[in-house]
C-alpha positions as CSV (number, residue, x, y, z in Angstrom):
1,M,0.0,0.0,0.0
2,K,1.3,3.4,-0.9
3,F,0.0,6.6,0.7
4,Q,0.0,9.4,-1.9
5,R,-1.8,12.1,0.2
6,I,-1.4,12.2,4.0
7,L,-3.4,14.7,6.1
8,I,-1.9,15.6,9.4
9,G,-4.0,17.2,12.1
10,I,-2.1,19.6,14.4
11,D,-2.6,21.9,17.4
12,D,-0.1,23.5,19.7
13,S,0.4,20.5,21.9
14,K,3.5,18.2,22.2
15,Y,1.2,15.3,21.3
16,A,0.3,16.9,17.9
17,E,3.9,17.8,17.3
18,H,4.9,14.1,17.9
19,A,2.2,13.0,15.5
20,A,3.3,15.5,12.9
21,E,6.9,14.3,13.1
22,Y,5.6,10.7,12.6
23,G,3.3,11.7,9.7
24,F,6.0,13.6,7.9
25,E,8.4,10.7,8.3
26,L,5.8,8.5,6.6
27,A,5.3,11.2,3.9
28,H,9.1,11.3,3.3
29,A,9.2,7.5,3.1
30,F,6.4,7.3,0.6
31,K,7.2,10.7,-1.2
32,S,3.6,11.7,-0.4
33,E,1.9,15.0,-0.6
34,V,1.0,16.4,2.8
35,G,-2.0,18.3,3.9
36,L,-1.6,20.0,7.3
37,V,-4.7,21.0,9.1
38,H,-5.3,23.1,12.2
39,I,-8.8,23.6,13.4
40,V,-9.7,26.4,15.7
41,E,-12.9,25.7,17.7
42,P,-15.0,28.8,18.3
43,M,-15.0,30.4,21.7
44,V,-18.3,30.8,23.5
45,M,-18.4,34.1,25.2
46,S,-21.3,35.0,27.3
47,Q,-22.3,38.6,27.8
48,T,-24.2,39.7,30.8
49,N,-25.6,43.0,32.1
50,D,-25.9,41.6,35.7
51,P,-23.1,43.2,37.8
52,G,-23.8,40.6,40.5
53,I,-22.4,37.8,38.3
54,L,-19.2,39.7,37.6
55,G,-18.8,41.1,41.1
56,S,-16.4,44.0,41.1
57,M,-14.5,42.8,38.1
58,T,-14.7,44.8,35.0
59,A,-14.9,42.9,31.7
60,S,-13.0,44.1,28.7
61,V,-14.9,43.3,25.5
62,V,-12.8,42.3,22.6
63,P,-14.6,42.5,19.3
64,E,-15.4,39.0,17.9
65,M,-13.6,39.9,14.6
66,E,-10.4,40.7,16.4
67,I,-10.5,37.4,18.2
68,Y,-11.0,35.7,14.9
69,N,-8.0,37.5,13.4
70,I,-5.8,36.7,16.4
71,K,-6.7,33.0,16.1
72,S,-6.2,33.0,12.3
73,E,-2.8,34.5,12.7
74,Y,-1.8,32.1,15.4
75,S,-3.0,29.1,13.3
76,E,-1.0,30.3,10.3
77,N,2.1,30.7,12.5
78,L,1.6,27.2,13.9
79,I,1.3,25.7,10.4
80,S,4.3,27.6,9.1
81,H,6.4,26.5,12.0
82,T,5.4,22.8,11.5
83,I,6.2,23.0,7.7
84,K,9.6,24.5,8.4
85,K,10.4,22.0,11.0
86,F,9.3,18.8,9.3
87,A,8.5,19.2,5.6
88,G,11.8,19.5,3.9
89,D,11.2,19.1,0.2
90,L,7.7,17.7,0.4
91,Q,4.8,19.4,-1.2
92,V,2.5,20.7,1.6
93,S,-1.0,22.1,1.4
94,H,-2.5,23.6,4.5
95,F,-5.9,24.2,5.9
96,N,-6.8,26.6,8.6
97,E,-10.4,26.0,9.6
98,F,-12.8,27.2,12.2
99,G,-15.4,24.8,13.8
100,S,-15.5,21.4,15.3
101,T,-12.1,19.8,15.4
102,A,-13.1,16.3,14.5
103,E,-15.5,17.2,11.8
104,G,-13.0,19.8,10.4
105,I,-10.3,17.1,10.1
106,I,-12.7,14.8,8.3
107,D,-13.9,17.6,6.0
108,C,-10.3,18.6,5.1
109,A,-9.4,14.9,4.5
110,N,-12.2,14.7,2.0
111,Q,-11.3,18.1,0.4
112,F,-7.6,17.1,0.2
113,K,-8.6,13.6,-1.1
114,A,-6.3,12.1,1.6
115,D,-5.7,8.4,1.7
116,L,-4.5,8.5,5.3
117,I,-5.1,10.8,8.3
118,V,-2.5,11.1,11.0
119,I,-3.4,12.6,14.4
120,G,-2.0,12.5,17.9
121,T,-3.7,11.6,21.1
122,H,-3.4,12.8,24.6
123,S,-3.8,9.2,25.9
124,R,-6.7,10.2,28.2
125,T,-8.6,7.5,29.9
126,G,-11.6,7.2,32.3
127,L,-13.5,10.3,33.4
128,D,-11.1,12.7,31.8
129,R,-11.8,11.1,28.4
130,F,-15.5,11.1,29.1
131,F,-15.7,14.8,29.9
132,M,-13.2,16.0,27.4
133,G,-14.5,13.9,24.5
134,S,-12.2,12.2,22.1
135,I,-11.4,13.9,18.8
136,A,-9.3,10.9,17.7
137,E,-12.2,8.5,18.4
138,H,-14.7,10.7,16.5
139,V,-12.3,10.9,13.5
140,I,-11.7,7.1,13.5
141,R,-15.5,6.4,13.6
142,H,-16.5,8.8,10.9
143,S,-13.5,8.9,8.5
144,S,-13.8,7.2,5.1
145,V,-10.0,6.7,5.0
146,P,-7.6,5.0,7.4
147,V,-6.6,6.9,10.5
148,L,-3.3,6.6,12.2
149,V,-3.5,7.7,15.8
150,V,0.0,8.3,17.2
151,P,0.0,8.0,21.0
152,M,2.4,9.7,23.2
153,K,2.8,8.7,26.8
154,V,3.8,11.4,29.2
155,K,6.5,10.4,31.7
156,E,5.3,10.8,35.2
157,D,7.7,12.5,37.6
């Protein structure tokens, strides 16, 4: 089996960087095209006029468009850094999307026509996984192409 188009999902975690390194190693071995995707989930910001909820704190309101621009710039920098660190001479397309991370990865895989998705995992278990959800699990269950989940165990001190 030869992977011609590998989509690698990244965020700013060491888990994602580890998966990106692994994905780029595969891409170099197969001389594959790489799609690099970073999904920014929207922030939910509540606004209230009740001073009792905020107490004596004063809230600074940042316009939504400014937050969008900051997140877009951050995402572009993350993608650029990852390309510089791992891509070498590989052809890399990149996707900077807003929305649900798992669905965004699946949508980008379809758009890129990927034949493999590479993502990292935080190796969560138990209640932590239940409350946080599992992006990797959602992608595995709903992807139409193979998904390689690259685990990274954190050394306990």
